[in-house]
N, C-alpha and C positions, 0 to 999 in steps of 0.2 A: 504493500500499500504506499510505501515511501517512494519518493521520486528523486530526480537529480537536484531538486531544490534543496535537499538536505545538505548538499555539499557546500552551500553558501551560509548555512546556519552557524553562528558563532557558538562555541562551547565555552564561553568565557565568564559565565556567572559563578562567583564563588558562594560558599555557604553564607558568608556575611551579606553579600548582595541579595541573595534570595530571602534570608531572614528579614532583612531590612524591608523588602517588598511585602512580605507577609505581615510583619508587625505594623508597617505603615498602612496597609489596607485595613487591618482589623482595628488597631487602636487609632481610630479616626474620630470622626464627628459624632458618632453615636453616644460616646461617654458623656458629651456635653448636653445631650437632649433626652436620652431615654430613661435614665435613672428615676425621674419623677413618675414616668408611666409605669415602670416596674413596681415602684412603691405603692401606687394605687391598686395594684393587684396582689399585694402581700399583706397578710393579716398581722404580722408581727415583725420586729427587726430580725429575729432568727430566721423567719421564712424568707425575708428579703435577701439575706446573705446566702441562704441555701439555694435560692433561685440562681444567683450568680455562680455559685460553686457547681450547680447542676449544668449550667451553661458551659463552664470550663470542662466538665466531665464529658459532655456531648461532643465538644470540640476535640477533646483527646481521643475519644472513640473514633471519630471521623478521621483524625489525623493518622491514627494507627492503620486504618483501612486504606487511606490514601498512600501511606508510606509503602505498604505492600504493592499496591497497584502501580505506583509511580516508579518504584525501583525495578519491578518486573517488566513494565511496559513504558519505559521513558519516551515521551513523545509530547511535543508542544500542543497536541490536540487534547490532552488531559482527559476529562470525562467523556468527551466525544469518542476517543479511541476505546476507553474501557467499556462503554455501553455498546459500541459496534461489535467489539470482540465477544462480549458476553451474550448479547441479546439479538445480534444481527445488524446488518448495515442500515436497515430502515429505522430501527430504534435510534441508532446513532445519528442519523440524519434528522429525525424529529427533534432530538435534543439539540442538535446544532442550530436548527431553525428557532427553537425556543430560546436558546442562549443569545442568538444574534438579534432577535426581535423583541424578547421579553426580559430575560433574566439579567444579562450583563448590561445591556443598554439601559434598561429601566433602573438598575442600581446606580449606574453612572449619573443618569438624569436626576435621581433622588438626592444624591450627595451634591450634585450641582445646585439644586435648589436651596439646600441648607447653606452652601457657600454663598449663594445669591442673597439670602436673607441677611447674613452678616455683612457682606460687602455693600449692600444697600445702605447700611448704617454709616459706612465710611464715604460712599459716593452715591447720592440719590440720583437714580436714572428714571424716576417717574413711576407711573402706576405698575408697569411691567418690568420694573427695575431688576427684581430677583431673577426673572427668567432671562433678561439680557445679560446679567452678570454670569449666570450659569452657561449660557451659550458662548460667551467669550472665553470662559475657563476651559470648556470642552474643546473649543476650536484651537486655543493656544497650546494646550497640552497634547492634543492629537498631532498638531504640527511638530512639536518637539519630539514626540516618539517616532514620527516619520523620519526625522533627521537621524535617528539611530538609537540602538539600545544603550550605548555607553553614556551619552549625555543624560538620558532619561533615568538610568539607574543611579547616576551620581546625584541628580536632583532628588530622587527618591530617598537616598540616605540622608540628605540634608533635611527634607521634609520630615522624615521620621524623628530626627533629633529635635526639630522644632515642636513636633507633636508631643513628645515626652516632656519637653520644657514647659509647654502649655499646661499639661496635667500637674506637674510639680508646682507651678506658679499658683494654680488654683488651690491645691492642697495647702501650700504654705500660707497663702492668704487666709484660708479658713482657720488654720491654727492661730494666726494673729487675731482673727476676728472673734475667737472663742465661741460663746453661745449666742453671739449677736444675730447670726442668720436665723437661728431657731426662734429667737425672740421677735424678730421682724415678721415672721410667719406664724405667730403665736395662735392665730385664729384656728389653724388646723383644719382637717377635713375628716369626716366620719370614716371609720374603717370600711373596707369593701363589703358589700352585701352578697356577693356571688357565692355560689357553691364552691367547695374546695377544688374539684376537678377543673371547673371553668376558670377559676382564679389562677391556678397553677398554669393551665394551658395558655391563657392570654399573657400572663407574666413571662412565660418562657419565649413567646413570640417576640416580645420586646428585648429580652435578654439576648436572644440569638441574632436579632438584628444588630445589636451592639457588637456581638462576637463575629458578625458576618464577614466573610472574605477569606477565612483561613484556607479554604480549598483552592484559592487562586494560585498557590505555589505549584500545584499539579501542572499548571500550564507552563512552568519554567523548566520541567524535567528535561525537555529536549535541548535546553541551552545550558543546563547546570553541568559543571565539571564533575565527572565521575558520579553520575546520578544514582548508580546502584548503591554506592556507599553513602553519598551525601543527602539523598532525598529524605531519609528518615531523620537525619540530623536537622535539616531545615524545619521539618514539620514538628518534631518534638521540642526543639529549642524554642521555636516560635510559639507553640502552645504554652509552654511553661512561662515564657515572658508575658504573654498576653494575659493569662489567668492570674499571675501574680500581681500585675499592674492593676487589673480591674478589681481584684479583691481588696487590695490596699486602698484604692481610690474610693470604693463604696463603703469600706469601714470608716474612712475619713468623712464621707458625706453624712453618714449616720451620726457620727459624733458631732458634726457641726449643726445639722438641721434637726435631728430626731426623725423618726419615721413620718410622723404627721406633717412636720415642716417640710420634709422632702416631697411629700405628695403635693404640697401647695406651690412648690418652686416651679416657675415657668422656664427658667434657664439657670441651672445651678451655678455655672461659672460666673455669669453676670451678677447673680445675687450675692455670691461670696465677695467678688471683687468690689462691688458697689459698697458693701458694708465695710470691707477692710481697708479700701484705698480711695474711696470716693468716685465721683462720676468720671474723672479723667481716666481711671483704670479701664472703663468700659471700651475706650478706643483701643488700648493695648490689647484687651481681651479679644476684641473683634479681629484684630490683626492676627493674633495667635490662632483663633478658631478658623480664620480664613486659610491660614497655612495648613492647619490640620485637615481641612476639607480638601485642599489642593493635593495633599499627600495621598488621600484616599482615591481621589479622581485619577491621579497620575498612575498609581499602582494598578488600579482597575483597568484603565485604558491599556497599559503595557501588557497585562496578562490576557485581557479579554480578546484581543485581536488574533491570538494564536489559534483559536478554534476555527476562524475563518480560513487560516492557512491550511489546516487539515482538511476542511471541507473543500477547498479549492483543489487540493491534490487528489481527492477522490471523485469529484463530480466534474466531468469534462466541461460542461457549460460554465462552470465557475473557476476555470483553471487559473484565470488571472489573479484570483485571491490567494493562490498558493505561492506566489513569487516573493522572493526577498530582494530588496534593493542591494546591489553590489556595493554602492557608496556608503550607505548608512547602516547596512546589515540589519534592516528592519523590514517587517511585512507591510510595506507602504500601502498597497492596494487594500489589504485587509483593514488597516488602521483607518483609511479614508472611508471605507464602507461603514465601519462601526461608528465613526464620528457622524456621518450623515443620518443614520438611523437614530442615534442619541439626540441629535438636534431636533429631529421630528418629534420625538417624545417630549423634549423640552417645550416645544411649541404646544403640544397637547396639554401638558401640565400647566402651562400658562393660562389655559382657559378654565382650569379647575379652581375650586375655592382654596385648596391647599395642595401645592405641587408635590410636596414630600409624601403626604398621605395617599395621594393619587398613585404615585409610583410604588409605594409599598403594597397597596392593594393589588396593583397590577402584576407585581413580580412574585410575591411570597408563596402562594399556593403552587405555582408551576415549579419554582425552585425546589421546594421540599419534596415534590413528587419525583423529580428526577434524582435528587439526592438519595431517596429510597431505592431507586433502581441501581445506583452506584453501590450502595451498601450491599445489596443482593448480588452484585457482580463479583464481589470477592469470593463468595461461595461458588457461583456459576463458573468462574474461570478456573477455579481449582478442580472442578469436575471435568471441564472441557480440556484443560491443559495441565494435567497433574505433573508432568515432567518439566514444565517450564522453570528455569532457574528463578528463584525468588530470594534475592540477597537479603531481603527483610520479610519475615513472615509475621503476620499479626498475632500477638500473644493471645492465649486462651481461646483459640479458634475452636468451634464456631461461635462461642459466646459473644465475643466482641462485635463482629459484624451483625449478629442477630440483635443485640442491644441497640446498636446504631440504627438498624433498619426500623425497629420498633419506635425509637425516638423520632425518626423521620415521619413515620406514619401518624404519630400523635400530633406532630407539627403541621402536617397537611391539614388535618382536621381543624386544628386551632387557628391556622392562618386563614382557612376558608371562612371560619366563624368570624374572625376579626375583619377580614376584607369585605365580606358580604357580597353586595352586588358588584363591587369593584373587581372581585376575583373573576367574574364572568368575562370581562374584557380581555384579561390575559389569557384565559382559557380559549376565548374566541379567536384570538390571534394565533394561538397554538394550533387550533383546529384548521385555520385558514391555510396553514402550510402543509397539511397532510397530503393534498393532491400532488404538490411538488415533490415531497419527500417519497411518496409512493412510486412516482415515476422515476426519480433518481435512483431509488433503491432497486428497482427492477433492472435498470441499466447496469448498476454495479454487479448484480447477481449474474447477468449475462456475461459480464467481463471476467467473472470468477474472482471478484474482489472480496 
């Protein structure tokens, strides 16, 4: 299934480079926005922390599964390759369609809108300012990635450092503020009235939105130095860093606000900085959050286009997407296609009441459905190719992939419940691609792919 295009792929990403992409994608804008929403679905401080620990555990389960798949089948197509090998070319093509039109592009657009909300505070561009800022960020970072992997990965390392600095600044400011944030939100809010299952399910949707992006490193396996040995290092180191940072950050938030105060916070970073350092700190915070959002956008753009490359290598009609530019050593055509689709979604989100919520509703159910299929692919590929070298084998097999698959199934249900009617749009776009994927899959079967 590989072509001569592989000859131009650089194998130059180190473990540090890939971990920086992983951490930069995951520890992004979500930690500044989702903790209050998680708190609204937690009945006690202990449950709040347990939700974040459970999110780290699910991330670890998934990372272990991806470590086996990524080391055994290193390829920039990531999940596309895993699904095609495990469940057939048509399933892989359906996923590629979903990722190109729903999952990845919707995620980039969602973070673009969060960036736009903060950038609008620094430079007001009018009624549709957030959407315009989002479109400019997507355009600029796509152009940078087209210029080549090397400058984009250097920028990613810088953005990751700024992201961690932003988190540290908020935590330190909170320590200086003492219990002032909690007193400022002393009115509190009543505890959630939902049933336990519903409360935990909705809480985990928000937690895992904050953890979202850890699987993106699978798309770097084709460019990682010695992927058989280093893939597991990237995923396990990245998981440990992300879980540790999120746990410490949320313990600090609980200490500052208390659970009820956290439920009332509209923007935890802004609330803390306002109390600790005054209104001028809001400008600095906006700059830091903008950098955090740009980190996530850049890392997601960098990894997202790789599935277009794999799709272009397999489908003759899309062959141009599979090419890598000789000058920049980047999948230029794939990045351009991804950028255009993302800009279309930004335009759609600009028409909604809340662009971020519109994109979450659009992407979440489809994403967790395919993640469920990837979890099952660990078992399937062991059955189909038992003699395949697996430099890393998932521990406690088959329990680990089973637990991950069950978690994904629960999140499909929870995200559909959360998204409601919005989920139908993403599912509708997925269904619209079935005729194309059926035709392309038939051609692949005829070619013996």
